[in-house]
C-alpha positions as CSV (number, residue, x, y, z in Angstrom):
1,M,0.0,0.0,0.0
2,T,1.3,3.5,-0.9
3,T,1.5,6.1,1.9
4,P,-0.6,9.1,1.1
5,R,1.6,12.2,0.6
6,I,0.3,15.6,1.5
7,L,1.8,19.1,1.2
8,A,0.5,21.4,3.9
9,I,0.5,25.2,3.7
10,S,-0.6,28.0,5.8
11,G,-1.7,31.2,4.0
12,S,-0.6,33.3,6.9
13,L,3.1,34.2,7.2
14,R,2.8,35.4,10.8
15,T,4.5,33.4,13.5
16,G,2.0,31.7,15.8
17,S,-0.9,32.5,13.4
18,F,-4.4,31.0,14.0
19,N,-4.0,29.3,10.6
20,R,-0.7,27.7,11.4
21,K,-2.3,26.4,14.6
22,L,-5.3,25.1,12.7
23,L,-2.9,23.5,10.2
24,D,-0.8,21.9,12.9
25,I,-3.9,20.2,14.3
26,A,-4.9,18.8,10.8
27,V,-1.4,17.7,10.0
28,A,-1.1,15.7,13.4
29,H,-4.3,13.9,12.6
30,A,-3.3,13.1,9.0
31,R,0.0,11.8,10.3
32,S,-1.9,9.7,12.9
33,L,-3.8,8.1,10.0
34,G,-0.6,7.1,8.2
35,A,-0.1,10.1,5.9
36,E,3.4,11.6,5.2
37,V,2.9,15.4,5.5
38,D,5.5,17.9,4.2
39,V,4.7,21.3,5.9
40,V,5.8,24.3,3.8
41,D,6.7,27.5,5.6
42,L,6.0,30.2,2.9
43,K,7.9,32.8,5.1
44,A,11.0,30.7,5.3
45,L,10.8,29.8,1.7
46,A,10.8,33.5,0.7
47,L,9.4,33.2,-2.7
48,P,9.9,36.3,-5.0
49,V,6.8,38.0,-6.2
50,Y,5.7,36.3,-9.5
51,D,7.3,38.1,-12.6
52,G,7.2,36.8,-16.0
53,D,10.6,38.3,-16.8
54,V,12.3,36.5,-13.9
55,E,10.5,33.3,-15.0
56,A,11.7,33.7,-18.6
57,K,15.4,33.8,-17.4
58,A,15.1,30.9,-15.0
59,L,13.0,29.7,-12.0
60,P,14.3,31.0,-8.8
61,A,15.6,28.3,-6.4
62,P,12.8,28.7,-3.8
63,V,10.3,28.2,-6.7
64,E,12.2,25.1,-7.9
65,E,12.0,23.8,-4.2
66,L,8.3,24.4,-3.9
67,R,7.7,22.8,-7.3
68,E,9.6,19.7,-6.2
69,R,7.8,19.4,-3.0
70,L,4.5,19.7,-4.6
71,G,5.4,17.2,-7.3
72,K,5.9,14.6,-4.6
73,A,2.5,15.3,-3.0
74,Q,-0.8,13.6,-3.9
75,G,-2.9,16.2,-2.0
76,L,-2.8,19.6,-0.3
77,L,-3.9,20.8,3.0
78,I,-4.5,24.6,3.1
79,A,-5.3,26.7,6.1
80,S,-5.5,30.3,5.3
81,P,-6.9,33.5,6.6
82,E,-8.8,35.9,4.4
83,Y,-7.2,39.3,3.5
84,N,-9.9,41.9,2.1
85,S,-12.3,39.1,1.6
86,S,-9.8,37.0,-0.7
87,I,-6.7,35.0,-0.8
88,P,-3.6,36.4,1.0
89,G,-0.9,37.5,-1.4
90,G,1.7,35.1,-0.2
91,L,-0.4,32.0,-0.8
92,K,-1.7,33.3,-4.2
93,N,1.9,34.1,-5.2
94,A,2.9,30.6,-4.4
95,I,0.1,29.0,-6.3
96,D,0.9,31.4,-9.3
97,W,4.6,30.3,-9.3
98,V,4.0,26.5,-9.1
99,S,1.0,26.6,-11.6
100,R,3.3,27.7,-14.4
101,P,4.8,25.3,-17.0
102,P,6.6,23.0,-17.2
103,G,4.1,20.4,-16.1
104,R,0.7,20.7,-14.5
105,L,1.8,20.1,-10.8
106,F,-1.8,20.6,-9.3
107,Q,-3.5,18.3,-11.9
108,D,-5.8,15.8,-10.2
109,K,-4.4,16.5,-6.7
110,W,-7.0,16.6,-3.9
111,V,-7.2,19.8,-1.7
112,A,-8.7,20.3,1.7
113,M,-9.4,23.9,2.6
114,M,-9.9,25.6,6.0
115,G,-9.4,28.8,7.5
116,A,-9.4,30.8,10.8
117,T,-9.9,34.5,11.4
118,P,-10.6,36.7,14.4
119,G,-13.8,38.1,12.5
120,G,-17.2,36.7,12.4
121,F,-17.1,35.3,8.8
122,G,-14.5,32.5,9.3
123,T,-12.9,32.9,5.9
124,A,-16.2,32.2,4.1
125,R,-15.5,35.0,1.7
126,M,-11.9,33.8,0.9
127,Q,-12.6,30.1,0.4
128,P,-14.8,30.4,-2.7
129,H,-11.9,32.4,-4.3
130,L,-9.4,29.7,-3.3
131,R,-11.7,27.0,-4.6
132,Q,-12.0,28.7,-7.9
133,V,-8.2,29.2,-8.3
134,M,-7.5,25.6,-7.2
135,S,-10.1,24.2,-9.6
136,S,-8.7,26.3,-12.5
137,V,-5.3,24.8,-12.1
138,G,-6.7,21.3,-12.2
139,A,-7.0,20.3,-8.6
140,H,-10.0,18.7,-7.0
141,V,-11.3,20.5,-3.9
142,L,-13.0,18.6,-1.2
143,P,-16.7,19.7,-1.0
144,T,-16.4,20.2,2.8
145,Q,-14.2,22.9,4.4
146,V,-13.6,24.4,7.9
147,H,-14.5,28.0,8.6
148,M,-13.4,29.1,12.0
149,A,-14.6,32.6,13.2
150,R,-13.4,34.3,16.3
151,A,-10.3,32.3,16.2
152,G,-8.8,34.5,19.0
153,E,-11.2,32.7,21.3
154,A,-11.0,29.2,19.8
155,F,-7.5,28.1,20.8
156,S,-6.0,27.3,24.3
157,P,-2.5,28.8,25.1
158,D,-1.0,25.5,24.0
159,G,-2.5,25.8,20.4
160,K,-5.3,23.2,20.9
161,L,-8.9,23.9,20.1
162,K,-11.0,24.5,23.2
163,D,-14.2,23.1,21.5
164,E,-14.1,19.3,20.9
165,A,-16.7,19.7,18.2
166,R,-14.4,22.0,16.3
167,Q,-11.5,19.6,16.9
168,K,-13.5,16.7,15.3
169,E,-14.4,19.0,12.4
170,V,-10.7,19.8,11.6
171,E,-9.8,16.1,12.1
172,A,-12.7,15.0,9.9
173,L,-11.4,17.3,7.1
174,A,-7.9,15.8,7.4
175,A,-9.4,12.3,7.4
176,A,-11.4,13.1,4.2
177,L,-8.3,14.1,2.4
178,V,-6.3,11.1,3.5
179,S,-9.1,8.7,2.4
180,K,-9.1,10.4,-1.0
181,L,-5.4,9.6,-1.3
182,K,-5.5,6.0,-0.3
183,P,-5.5,3.4,-3.2
């Protein structure tokens, strides 16, 4: 049996972000189900802003690294805030870089989406945009997602979710992704 391989990305670059905490919970559960999970830190990767002139010369090393890591994955786990009701620039930039030729690296990969925000909408405005972008690059997006509003109140000081029902919701999303990747 092949081990499911997942690339996990937080759309927030901030250290200790709510979305990184949410991602950590989902990653831990996916690993407990036997998945191999590669967690990408977009801040540490330091991708340049997408520029066709730069691309025409040669792909920058951080872009090559992300493309290689995505190429090994069968699915993606994305936790992202919403900025101005849409996808944060760092996450969109990463998608833009790795969606470029050669190859169709997102093609037929499964994507699980979730997001946390201090506001009341729980990333409900961003996720349709991310779903549209991921679908346009050939990925399959799971029909369920997690929207976590009032994230400032949702986590305990150790990064766990206070509400057991929310914990189960995040774990169920990770489990759904892992199940799609098992042969």
